DRENVEXKOL-889529 format. One record per residue: x, y, z of N, C-alpha, C in turn; residue number from 1; residue in one letter; chain. Coordinates in steps of 0.02 Angstrom, whole numbers, plus 50000, padded with zeros to 5 digits. Example, Ala and Ser with C-alpha at 12.3 -4.5 7.8 and 13.67 -1.06 7.14 Angstrom:
% DRENVEXKOL-889529
    n_px    n_py    n_pz   ca_px   ca_py   ca_pz    c_px    c_py    c_pz   num   residu   chaine
   50660   49716   50390   50615   49775   50390   50660   49835   50390     1        A        A
   50642   49888   50354   50684   49947   50357   50645   50002   50394     2        S        A
% end
This chain:
% DRENVEXKOL-889529
    n_px    n_py    n_pz   ca_px   ca_py   ca_pz    c_px    c_py    c_pz   num   residu   chaine
   49173   49047   49596   49229   49090   49616   49295   49053   49610     1        X        A
   49294   48991   49635   49355   48951   49632   49374   48935   49560     2        X        A
   49324   48920   49518   49338   48905   49447   49366   48966   49412     3        X        A
   49341   49026   49429   49366   49088   49399   49438   49099   49419     4        X        A
   49455   49086   49482   49524   49095   49506   49571   49046   49470     5        X        A
   49548   48984   49461   49588   48934   49427   49601   48954   49355     6        X        A
   49548   48981   49322   49555   49003   49253   49604   49061   49247     7        X        A
   49600   49109   49294   49646   49165   49294   49718   49142   49305     8        X        A
   49727   49096   49351   49794   49070   49365   49822   49034   49303     9        X        A
   49779   48998   49267   49800   48963   49207   49825   49012   49154    10        X        A
   49790   49069   49146   49810   49120   49099   49877   49151   49120    11        X        A
   49883   49167   49185   49945   49196   49210   50004   49148   49201    12        X        A
   49991   49084   49215   50044   49034   49207   50067   49029   49135    13        X        A
   50019   49031   49089   50036   49028   49018   50078   49088   48997    14        X        A
   50058   49148   49021   50095   49208   49004   50166   49206   49032    15        X        A
   50173   49183   49094   50239   49177   49124   50283   49127   49086    16        X        A
   50252   49072   49065   50289   49021   49027   50314   49049   48961    17        X        A
   50270   49086   48927   50289   49115   48862   50343   49168   48870    18        X        A
   50336   49210   48922   50386   49264   48933   50455   49235   48948    19        X        A
   50458   49184   48992   50523   49156   49008   50553   49119   48948    20        X        A
   50510   49088   48906   50534   49056   48845   50563   49108   48797    21        X        A
   50526   49162   48787   50551   49217   48745   50618   49243   48772    22        X        A
   50621   49253   48838   50681   49282   48868   50742   49239   48856    23        X        A
   50736   49174   48868   50793   49129   48859   50812   49123   48785    24        X        A
   50761   49121   48741   50775   49116   48670   50813   49177   48644    25        X        A
   50788   49236   48662   50821   49298   48640   50890   49303   48671    26        X        A
   50897   49283   48735   50961   49287   48769   51013   49243   48734    27        X        A
   50994   49181   48716   51041   49136   48682   51063   49166   48616    28        X        A
   51016   49191   48577   51033   49219   48511   51078   49280   48518    29        X        A
   51059   49326   48562   51098   49388   48570   51168   49374   48598    30        X        A
   51172   49330   48649   51238   49314   48678   51283   49280   48626    31        X        A
   51255   49234   48587   51295   49202   48535   51321   49252   48484    32        X        A
   51277   49297   48462   51298   49349   48415   51350   49395   48446    33        X        A
   51342   49410   48510   51391   49452   48546   51459   49417   48548    34        X        A
   51458   49352   48560   51521   49313   48562   51557   49317   48495    35        X        A
   51520   49308   48441   51551   49309   48374   51573   49379   48354    36        X        A
   51531   49429   48369   51542   49496   48342   51583   49540   48389    37        X        A
   51567   49541   48453   51599   49587   48500   51661   49556   48533    38        X        A
   51659   49492   48549   51716   49460   48581   51766   49433   48529    39        X        A
   51745   49434   48466   51788   49409   48412   51807   49335   48421    40        X        A
   51763   49298   48456   51772   49225   48464   51736   49192   48405    41        X        A
   51769   49190   48348   51737   49170   48285   51743   49095   48274    42        X        A
   51721   49056   48322   51729   48983   48318   51662   48949   48333    43        X        A
   51619   48945   48283   51551   48917   48295   51550   48844   48316    44        X        A
   51600   48804   48294   51601   48734   48315   51615   48729   48390    45        X        A
   51662   48770   48414   51679   48769   48485   51620   48794   48528    46        X        A
   51586   48846   48504   51528   48872   48540   51474   48819   48544    47        X        A
   51462   48784   48488   51412   48730   48487   51431   48675   48536    48        X        A
   51495   48658   48537   51520   48605   48582   51508   48624   48655    49        X        A
   51521   48687   48672   51509   48712   48740   51434   48706   48757    50        X        A
   51392   48723   48709   51319   48717   48720   51300   48644   48734    51        X        A
   51327   48598   48696   51311   48527   48705   51334   48502   48774    52        X        A
   51394   48522   48794   51421   48499   48858   51379   48526   48916    53        X        A
   51363   48591   48914   51322   48621   48967   51252   48591   48968    54        X        A
   51224   48577   48910   51157   48548   48907   51157   48476   48933    55        X        A
   51210   48438   48917   51215   48369   48942   51220   48369   49018    56        X        A
   51261   48413   49046   51269   48418   49118   51203   48440   49151    57        X        A
   51171   48490   49121   51108   48515   49148   51053   48462   49148    58        X        A
   51048   48425   49093   50997   48372   49089   51010   48317   49139    59        X        A
   51074   48301   49149   51093   48249   49199   51072   48272   49269    60        X        A
   51086   48335   49285   51068   48361   49352   50992   48361   49362    61        X        A
   50955   48382   49311   50882   48386   49318   50852   48316   49327    62        X        A
   50877   48267   49289   50847   48201   49290   50875   48156   49345    63        X        A
   50942   48155   49352   50974   48108   49397   50983   48134   49468    64        X        A
   51001   48199   49474   51017   48226   49540   50955   48256   49574    65        X        A
   50923   48305   49540   50866   48338   49570   50800   48301   49558    66        X        A
   50801   48253   49510   50743   48211   49495   50680   48254   49482    67        X        A
   50690   48308   49445   50634   48352   49427   50595   48324   49368    68        X        A
   50624   48277   49333   50592   48247   49274   50611   48173   49272    69        X        A
   50563   48127   49264   50580   48055   49262   50618   48037   49198    70        X        A
   50664   47991   49205   50704   47969   49148   50665   47921   49105    71        X        A
   50665   47933   49040   50636   47886   48992   50691   47836   48974    72        X        A
   50683   47774   48994   50735   47724   48986   50739   47701   48914    73        X        A
   50800   47702   48887   50814   47678   48819   50871   47628   48823    74        X        A
   50861   47568   48795   50914   47517   48799   50974   47536   48755    75        X        A
   51030   47504   48767   51093   47522   48734   51089   47516   48659    76        X        A
   51057   47462   48635   51052   47452   48563   51014   47509   48529    77        X        A
   50958   47528   48560   50918   47583   48532   50955   47649   48535    78        X        A
   50998   47658   48584   51036   47720   48589   51080   47729   48528    79        X        A
   51113   47675   48507   51158   47679   48449   51120   47674   48383    80        X        A
   51067   47634   48382   51031   47622   48319   50982   47678   48303    81        X        A
   50953   47709   48354   50902   47760   48343   50926   47831   48362    82        X        A
   50953   47837   48423   50969   47904   48448   51033   47932   48416    83        X        A
   51083   47889   48404   51145   47915   48375   51135   47948   48306    84        X        A
   51098   47917   48259   51085   47952   48196   51047   48018   48205    85        X        A
   50999   48019   48252   50964   48081   48266   51012   48133   48294    86        X        A
   51057   48112   48336   51106   48158   48366   51151   48188   48313    87        X        A
   51168   48148   48263   51212   48173   48209   51178   48230   48171    88        X        A
   51114   48219   48153   51077   48272   48118   51065   48331   48164    89        X        A
   51050   48316   48226   51040   48368   48278   51102   48411   48285    90        X        A
   51161   48380   48284   51224   48416   48289   51235   48461   48229    91        X        A
   51222   48435   48169   51230   48475   48108   51183   48535   48110    92        X        A
   51122   48524   48134   51072   48577   48137   51097   48635   48181    93        X        A
   51121   48619   48241   51144   48671   48288   51206   48706   48261    94        X        A
   51253   48668   48233   51315   48698   48207   51299   48746   48150    95        X        A
   51256   48725   48104   51238   48770   48048   51204   48833   48073    96        X        A
   51164   48827   48125   51132   48886   48153   51183   48936   48181    97        X        A
   51233   48910   48216   51286   48953   48243   51331   48981   48189    98        X        A
   51344   48941   48137   51385   48965   48081   51350   49023   48046    99        X        A
   51285   49015   48035   51247   49069   48002   51247   49132   48045   100        X        A
   51241   49123   48111   51241   49180   48156   51308   49216   48156   101        X        A
   51360   49179   48139   51427   49209   48135   51432   49258   48076   102        X        A
   51395   49245   48022   51405   49283   47960   51348   49331   47942   103        X        A
   51287   49318   47968   51231   49361   47948   51196   49388   48010   104        X        A
   51158   49443   48003   51123   49472   48061   51070   49425   48089   105        X        A
   51053   49436   48152   51003   49395   48186   50936   49399   48149   106        X        A
   50917   49459   48127   50853   49468   48094   50848   49424   48031   107        X        A
   50901   49422   47992   50901   49382   47931   50902   49308   47947   108        X        A
   50942   49288   47996   50946   49218   48015   50879   49192   48041   109        X        A
   50847   49231   48084   50783   49210   48112   50728   49205   48058   110        X        A
   50730   49250   48009   50682   49247   47955   50692   49184   47913   111        X        A
   50754   49168   47897   50768   49108   47858   50747   49045   47896   112        X        A
   50756   49044   47963   50734   48987   48003   50660   48974   47996   113        X        A
   50622   49027   47982   50550   49020   47973   50532   48982   47909   114        X        A
   50583   48967   47869   50573   48929   47807   50565   48854   47820   115        X        A
   50577   48833   47883   50576   48762   47901   50511   48726   47882   116        X        A
   50452   48755   47894   50391   48719   47874   50390   48701   47800   117        X        A
   50413   48747   47758   50413   48734   47686   50461   48677   47668   118        X        A
   50522   48678   47696   50570   48625   47681   50545   48557   47707   119        X        A
   50510   48558   47763   50485   48494   47790   50432   48464   47745   120        X        A
   50385   48506   47723   50331   48482   47678   50361   48457   47612   121        X        A
   50407   48495   47583   50436   48476   47518   50476   48411   47525   122        X        A
   50515   48404   47579   50555   48343   47589   50510   48282   47595   123        X        A
   50456   48288   47634   50410   48231   47642   50376   48214   47576   124        X        A
   50363   48264   47536   50331   48252   47471   50379   48220   47421   125        X        A
   50441   48245   47420   50490   48220   47372   50518   48151   47390   126        X        A
   50537   48144   47453   50573   48083   47475   50525   48029   47497   127        X        A
   50475   48047   47538   50430   47997   47565   50364   47992   47526   128        X        A
   50357   48032   47474   50298   48031   47431   50233   48039   47470   129        X        A
   50235   48084   47519   50174   48098   47558   50137   48157   47526   130        X        A
   50072   48153   47525   50031   48205   47494   49993   48243   47548   131        X        A
   49985   48309   47536   49955   48352   47585   49895   48390   47557   132        X        A
   49852   48412   47602   49794   48453   47583   49818   48516   47546   133        X        A
   49779   48538   47497   49798   48596   47458   49806   48659   47500   134        X        A
   49772   48661   47558   49778   48720   47602   49847   48725   47633   135        X        A
   49879   48666   47644   49947   48667   47670   49994   48700   47620   136        X        A
   49987   48680   47556   50030   48709   47504   50016   48784   47497   137        X        A
   49954   48804   47501   49937   48875   47494   49967   48916   47551   138        X        A
   49966   48887   47611   49992   48923   47669   50067   48935   47665   139        X        A
   50102   48896   47623   50175   48904   47616   50193   48962   47570   140        X        A
   50146   48986   47530   50161   49040   47481   50187   49103   47515   141        X        A
   50153   49130   47566   50181   49190   47598   50248   49178   47633   142        X        A
   50259   49117   47657   50324   49102   47689   50380   49107   47638   143        X        A
   50370   49073   47581   50421   49074   47528   50429   49145   47500   144        X        A
   50373   49179   47488   50377   49248   47462   50412   49295   47509   145        X        A
   50398   49289   47574   50430   49331   47623   50505   49319   47627   146        X        A
   50525   49255   47624   50596   49238   47626   50632   49267   47565   147        X        A
   50601   49260   47506   50632   49287   47445   50641   49363   47449   148        X        A
   50588   49397   47473   50592   49470   47479   50645   49491   47530   149        X        A
   50649   49456   47585   50699   49471   47636   50769   49460   47610   150        X        A
   50779   49405   47573   50846   49389   47548   50869   49440   47496   151        X        A
   50824   49459   47451   50842   49506   47398   50859   49575   47426   152        X        A
   50824   49595   47479   50832   49663   47506   50878   49666   47567   153        X        A
   50909   49610   47587   50953   49609   47645   51016   49651   47631   154        X        A
   51028   49702   47673   51084   49747   47662   51150   49716   47686   155        X        A
   51147   49667   47731   51208   49635   47756   51212   49563   47732   156        X        A
   51192   49552   47670   51189   49484   47642   51258   49452   47638   157        X        A
   51263   49390   47660   51324   49351   47654   51304   49282   47628   158        X        A
   51332   49263   47571   51311   49201   47538   51325   49139   47582   159        X        A
   51383   49138   47615   51400   49081   47657   51352   49075   47716   160        X        A
   51338   49131   47749   51292   49130   47805   51222   49112   47784   161        X        A
   51201   49137   47725   51135   49121   47699   51128   49046   47685   162        X        A
   51179   49017   47653   51178   48945   47638   51177   48903   47702   163        X        A
   51217   48925   47752   51218   48889   47816   51149   48889   47848   164        X        A
   51116   48947   47848   51049   48952   47877   50999   48909   47839   165        X        A
   51005   48910   47772   50958   48872   47730   50968   48797   47740   166        X        A
   51031   48775   47741   51044   48704   47753   51026   48685   47825   167        X        A
   51028   48734   47871   51005   48722   47939   50931   48706   47940   168        X        A
   50892   48740   47897   50820   48725   47891   50810   48653   47867   169        X        A
   50850   48633   47818   50846   48564   47792   50863   48514   47846   170        X        A
   50915   48530   47886   50935   48485   47941   50879   48480   47993   171        X        A
   50848   48536   48008   50792   48536   48056   50735   48492   48030   172        X        A
   50719   48500   47966   50665   48460   47935   50683   48386   47936   173        X        A
   50745   48371   47918   50767   48301   47918   50763   48271   47988   174        X        A
   50784   48310   48038   50781   48287   48108   50709   48272   48128   175        X        A
   50664   48315   48109   50593   48306   48127   50563   48245   48093   176        X        A
   50581   48236   48030   50554   48179   47992   50583   48113   48018   177        X        A
   50649   48112   48031   50681   48052   48057   50653   48033   48126   178        X        A
   50635   48083   48165   50610   48069   48232   50548   48026   48231   179        X        A
   50507   48034   48178   50446   47994   48174   50461   47920   48169   180        X        A
   50513   47902   48130   50529   47831   48121   50579   47806   48172   181        X        A
   50631   47845   48187   50684   47820   48231   50662   47820   48305   182        X        A
   50622   47868   48325   50601   47873   48395   50531   47847   48406   183        X        A
   50506   47808   48359   50439   47779   48365   50435   47736   48428   184        X        A
   50384   47748   48469   50377   47710   48531   50403   47745   48592   185        X        A
   50443   47797   48582   50469   47836   48638   50436   47905   48638   186        X        A
   50409   47926   48695   50379   47992   48701   50428   48038   48737   187        X        A
   50476   48064   48699   50527   48107   48728   50501   48178   48740   188        X        A
   50519   48206   48797   50510   48278   48808   50577   48311   48793   189        X        A
   50579   48378   48798   50640   48414   48779   50699   48397   48824   190        X        A
   50687   48384   48889   50742   48370   48935   50772   48301   48921   191        X        A
   50730   48250   48912   50755   48183   48897   50789   48181   48829   192        X        A
   50764   48219   48781   50795   48223   48716   50867   48249   48722   193        X        A
   50876   48302   48761   50943   48330   48771   50986   48282   48811   194        X        A
   50957   48248   48860   50994   48200   48902   51028   48147   48859   195        X        A
   50992   48122   48809   51020   48069   48767   51061   48096   48708   196        X        A
   51040   48151   48678   51072   48174   48616   51133   48218   48627   197        X        A
   51133   48258   48680   51188   48304   48691   51256   48269   48700   198        X        A
   51260   48214   48739   51325   48179   48743   51349   48152   48676   199        X        A
   51304   48123   48637   51322   48100   48570   51345   48158   48526   200        X        A
   51309   48213   48529   51327   48272   48489   51395   48299   48508   201        X        A
   51411   48298   48573   51477   48320   48597   51531   48274   48569   202        X        A
   51518   48209   48571   51567   48161   48546   51578   48170   48470   203        X        A
   51525   48183   48434   51530   48193   48362   51569   48256   48344   204        X        A
   51557   48309   48382   51583   48375   48365   51652   48390   48394   205        X        A
   51671   48356   48448   51733   48374   48484   51794   48371   48440   206        X        A
   51802   48316   48402   51862   48308   48361   51864   48359   48304   207        X        A
   51810   48369   48264   51812   48422   48213   51826   48491   48242   208        X        A
   51798   48505   48301   51809   48571   48332   51883   48580   48349   209        X        A
   51913   48528   48377   51984   48534   48395   52029   48539   48333   210        X        A
   52014   48500   48281   52055   48500   48221   52049   48565   48182   211        X        A
   51987   48590   48175   51975   48648   48133   51983   48715   48169   212        X        A
   51969   48715   48235   51970   48778   48271   52018   48780   48330   213        X        A
   52050   48724   48345   52093   48720   48405   52147   48772   48407   214        X        A
   52185   48780   48353   52239   48829   48351   52213   48900   48358   215        X        A
   52157   48914   48325   52127   48981   48329   52103   48997   48399   216        X        A
   52074   48947   48434   52051   48958   48503   52111   48971   48549   217        X        A
   52165   48933   48540   52225   48944   48581   52255   49013   48570   218        X        A
   52256   49034   48508   52282   49101   48492   52237   49154   48523   219        X        A
   52172   49144   48520   52125   49191   48550   52135   49196   48625   220        X        A
   52147   49139   48657   52158   49138   48730   52221   49177   48749   221        X        A
   52271   49176   48707   52335   49210   48722   52333   49284   48705   222        X        A
   52292   49305   48659   52294   49374   48635   52234   49416   48657   223        X        A
   52180   49384   48678   52119   49422   48693   52125   49458   48760   224        X        A
   52104   49520   48762   52101   49558   48824   52036   49543   48861   225        X        A
   52035   49556   48927   51976   49542   48969   51955   49469   48962   226        X        A
   52004   49425   48970   51992   49354   48957   51941   49324   49004   227        X        A
   51946   49341   49068   51902   49311   49118   51828   49326   49104   228        X        A
   51813   49390   49093   51744   49410   49080   51719   49379   49015   229        X        A
   51763   49374   48965   51743   49345   48901   51727   49271   48908   230        X        A
   51768   49235   48947   51755   49164   48958   51690   49153   48996   231        X        A
   51675   49198   49043   51612   49193   49080   51553   49201   49033   232        X        A
   51558   49248   48986   51504   49258   48937   51496   49197   48893   233        X        A
   51552   49168   48870   51549   49109   48827   51518   49050   48863   234        X        A
   51538   49039   48926   51509   48983   48964   51436   48997   48981   235        X        A
   51419   49060   48992   51349   49076   49007   51304   49061   48948   236        X        A
   51330   49066   48887   51290   49049   48828   51270   48975   48830   237        X        A
   51315   48932   48855   51299   48862   48862   51246   48850   48915   238        X        A
   51251   48885   48971   51201   48879   49024   51133   48903   49000   239        X        A
   51132   48959   48963   51070   48985   48935   51039   48936   48885   240        X        A
   51083   48901   48847   51059   48853   48799   51020   48797   48834   241        X        A
   51046   48774   48891   51009   48723   48928   50945   48751   48958   242        X        A
   50949   48813   48986   50889   48844   49014   50834   48851   48961   243        X        A
   50854   48863   48899   50806   48867   48844   50769   48801   48836   244        X        A
   50805   48746   48840   50773   48680   48835   50724   48669   48892   245        X        A
   50743   48690   48952   50699   48682   49010   50637   48726   49002   246        X        A
   50646   48786   48974   50589   48831   48964   50541   48803   48912   247        X        A
   50567   48768   48862   50524   48736   48812   50480   48683   48845   248        X        A
   50511   48643   48889   50473   48592   48925   50416   48624   48965   249        X        A
   50430   48681   48997   50381   48716   49039   50325   48744   48996   250        X        A
   50342   48777   48940   50292   48810   48900   50247   48760   48863   251        X        A
   50274   48701   48846   50233   48650   48813   50176   48628   48859   252        X        A
   50190   48624   48923   50139   48600   48970   50095   48656   48997   253        X        A
   50106   48717   48974   50067   48774   49000   50025   48809   48948   254        X        A
   50032   48790   48884   49996   48824   48831   49964   48773   48784   255        X        A
   49916   48797   48744   49886   48756   48692   49928   48760   48629   256        X        A
   49914   48717   48580   49952   48715   48518   49945   48781   48480   257        X        A
   49884   48809   48479   49872   48872   48443   49911   48929   48475   258        X        A
   49907   48933   48542   49943   48985   48578   50018   48979   48566   259        X        A
   50042   48918   48567   50114   48907   48556   50135   48930   48486   260        X        A
   50093   48915   48437   50110   48935   48368   50115   49011   48362   261        X        A
   50066   49047   48389   50066   49120   48385   50125   49148   48425   262        X        A
   50135   49121   48485   50190   49145   48528   50257   49131   48496   263        X        A
   50263   49075   48460   50326   49058   48427   50344   49108   48373   264        X        A
   50294   49130   48335   50307   49180   48283   50319   49249   48312   265        X        A
   50284   49266   48365   50298   49330   48399   50368   49329   48431   266        X        A
   50389   49270   48452   50457   49263   48480   50510   49284   48430   267        X        A
   50500   49265   48366   50547   49284   48313   50548   49360   48306   268        X        A
   50489   49390   48308   50485   49464   48302   50521   49497   48361   269        X        A
   50512   49470   48421   50546   49498   48480   50622   49491   48473   270        X        A
   50645   49433   48450   50717   49422   48441   50746   49470   48390   271        X        A
   50710   49480   48335   50732   49527   48283   50737   49598   48311   272        X        A
   50685   49619   48348   50683   49687   48375   50739   49698   48426   273        X        A
   50747   49651   48473   50798   49659   48525   50868   49659   48494   274        X        A
   50881   49613   48447   50947   49610   48416   50962   49674   48377   275        X        A
   50910   49702   48345   50922   49765   48308   50938   49822   48356   276        X        A
   50905   49824   48414   50918   49876   48463   50989   49871   48491   277        X        A
   51016   49810   48494   51084   49800   48522   51138   49809   48469   278        X        A
   51129   49777   48411   51182   49776   48360   51173   49828   48305   279        X        A
   51112   49856   48300   51099   49909   48251   51117   49890   48180   280        X        A
   51104   49828   48160   51117   49809   48091   51065   49843   48046   281        X        A
   51087   49867   47988   51040   49904   47944   50985   49859   47917   282        X        A
   50923   49883   47921   50864   49847   47896   50824   49895   47852   283        X        A
   50816   49878   47788   50776   49920   47743   50702   49908   47756   284        X        A
   50660   49953   47730   50588   49946   47740   50561   49883   47706   285        X        A
   50586   49868   47645   50564   49808   47610   50587   49745   47647   286        X        A
   50646   49748   47678   50671   49692   47716   50625   49678   47776   287        X        A
   50604   49731   47809   50558   49724   47866   50490   49696   47843   288        X        A
   50467   49719   47785   50404   49693   47757   50411   49618   47742   289        X        A
   50467   49598   47713   50479   49527   47699   50478   49484   47762   290        X        A
   50510   49510   47814   50510   49474   47878   50440   49468   47906   291        X        A
   50401   49522   47903   50332   49522   47928   50288   49473   47889   292        X        A
   50296   49473   47822   50257   49427   47780   50273   49355   47798   293        X        A
   50337   49340   47809   50357   49272   47828   50325   49251   47893   294        X        A
   50326   49295   47943   50297   49278   48008   50221   49269   48004   295        X        A
   50189   49311   47965   50116   49303   47955   50102   49236   47920   296        X        A
   50144   49219   47870   50137   49155   47835   50145   49096   47882   297        X        A
   50194   49100   47928   50204   49046   47976   50144   49038   48023   298        X        A
   50116   49095   48043   50057   49093   48086   49998   49062   48050   299        X        A
   49989   49080   47986   49935   49052   47946   49945   48978   47935   300        X        A
   50008   48958   47922   50024   48887   47914   50006   48847   47976   301        X        A
   50024   48874   48035   50008   48841   48098   49933   48836   48108   302        X        A
   49896   48888   48088   49824   48888   48094   49792   48834   48049   303        X        A
   49818   48828   47988   49793   48778   47941   49806   48708   47968   304        X        A
   49866   48697   47994   49882   48631   48023   49835   48615   48081   305        X        A
   49820   48665   48121   49775   48654   48178   49705   48636   48153   306        X        A
   49680   48671   48102   49614   48657   48075   49611   48586   48048   307        X        A
   49662   48566   48010   49662   48499   47981   49667   48445   48035   308        X        A
   49704   48459   48089   49711   48410   48142   49645   48400   48180   309        X        A
   49600   48450   48176   49536   48445   48211   49482   48411   48169   310        X        A
   49498   48397   48106   49447   48364   48064   49434   48293   48088   311        X        A
   49370   48273   48092   49355   48205   48114   49377   48154   48062   312        X        A
   49391   48092   48084   49409   48039   48036   49355   48029   47984   313        X        A
   49376   48016   47922   49328   48004   47869   49308   48067   47831   314        X        A
   49339   48124   47848   49324   48186   47811   49342   48177   47738   315        X        A
   49297   48195   47692   49311   48185   47620   49376   48219   47599   316        X        A
   49412   48186   47554   49474   48214   47529   49460   48269   47478   317        X        A
   49508   48312   47470   49500   48365   47420   49508   48336   47350   318        X        A
   49476   48366   47299   49479   48338   47231   49549   48333   47203   319        X        A
   49597   48373   47229   49663   48374   47199   49705   48313   47219   320        X        A
   49683   48277   47271   49722   48220   47295   49696   48156   47263   321        X        A
   49741   48116   47232   49719   48052   47204   49686   48009   47258   322        X        A
   49639   47969   47237   49600   47929   47285   49645   47879   47320   323        X        A
   49699   47856   47288   49742   47807   47319   49798   47839   47360   324        X        A
   49797   47906   47367   49848   47940   47407   49815   47966   47471   325        X        A
   49851   47966   47525   49825   47990   47588   49850   48061   47602   326        X        A
   49804   48105   47619   49824   48172   47639   49847   48171   47712   327        X        A
   49905   48199   47724   49934   48196   47790   49951   48265   47815   328        X        A
   49965   48269   47880   49989   48332   47909   50065   48331   47908   329        X        A
   50097   48387   47893   50170   48390   47895   50196   48375   47965   330        X        A
   50254   48344   47967   50284   48326   48031   50327   48383   48058   331        X        A
   50298   48440   48066   50335   48496   48094   50318   48502   48167   332        X        A
   50364   48480   48210   50353   48484   48282   50378   48552   48306   333        X        A
   50335   48602   48301   50355   48671   48318   50378   48677   48390   334        X        A
   50356   48633   48433   50371   48641   48503   50442   48620   48521   335        X        A
   50476   48586   48477   50543   48563   48493   50597   48588   48446   336        X        A
   50583   48642   48411   50631   48667   48363   50687   48708   48393   337        X        A
   50683   48726   48456   50732   48772   48485   50783   48736   48529   338        X        A
   50782   48671   48529   50826   48635   48575   50899   48652   48564   339        X        A
   50933   48663   48620   51005   48680   48623   51020   48740   48580   340        X        A
% end
């Protein structure tokens, strides 16, 4: 009886973790799009900077004040030698995401973000000369095909926004790959990652934001109506960004890898549906099919990665891989892709 109750509570806990993760993720995306589209605050660098500041403050409170999470100690040399380069790529990744959200619909942006597994595998193959099981390459076909179909049939296509989203995928892949070498020896969770990277990201982005968007922000402050409520919405996006990081930490410890993979792809579908209900951006039937194919491809890719990770050591290599090459798993850390 007691074991049954524990099992039921575990399932309920997992569902609650997934729901709150979905809620914060969708809220961040929708609020950011609302800021760009409805409030006419068209300054993605400034929005990103606000997110970094709020996340840095939130992580400090969680770790130092409320002591809800122990601090992973990193010496000063490693902060500049390892974490600073990661923070730079991390900053570019977030900025490109917000820039793309400024120019293209949420549905299109979220679909392009699903291209990250493909860019990660290709980068590791091209730059690091890592070889992968043929099933990994096969699982990427529906992802690439779905992205192509979605891009060709997108009714609100914007080349600049599309490029920003695509380069954002490359930045995400680069961040993930660099983390293996630069953060080797440190087992960071999402809160500690934000604690160390958000201040660096703020420092990196503050000057470009002021130089490129400072005059526009000042003009917006002087001319915009309902200033108080608009500023509350903008600041709330930063608070939600930190809450998203905290929700990732919670969901990681409440679900299995397979559950997380499926929930992550359903999260994209939920974000697309909610954003369409709010902003009513036109979506053609072929565009919806392309989005669905991409999400199915991502789920299949995650399933293949899980199968390969369960293989015992010494499993025979596939005939397509040279005997002197090692088949590896792609370094796609799905659980940490939503930070900030």
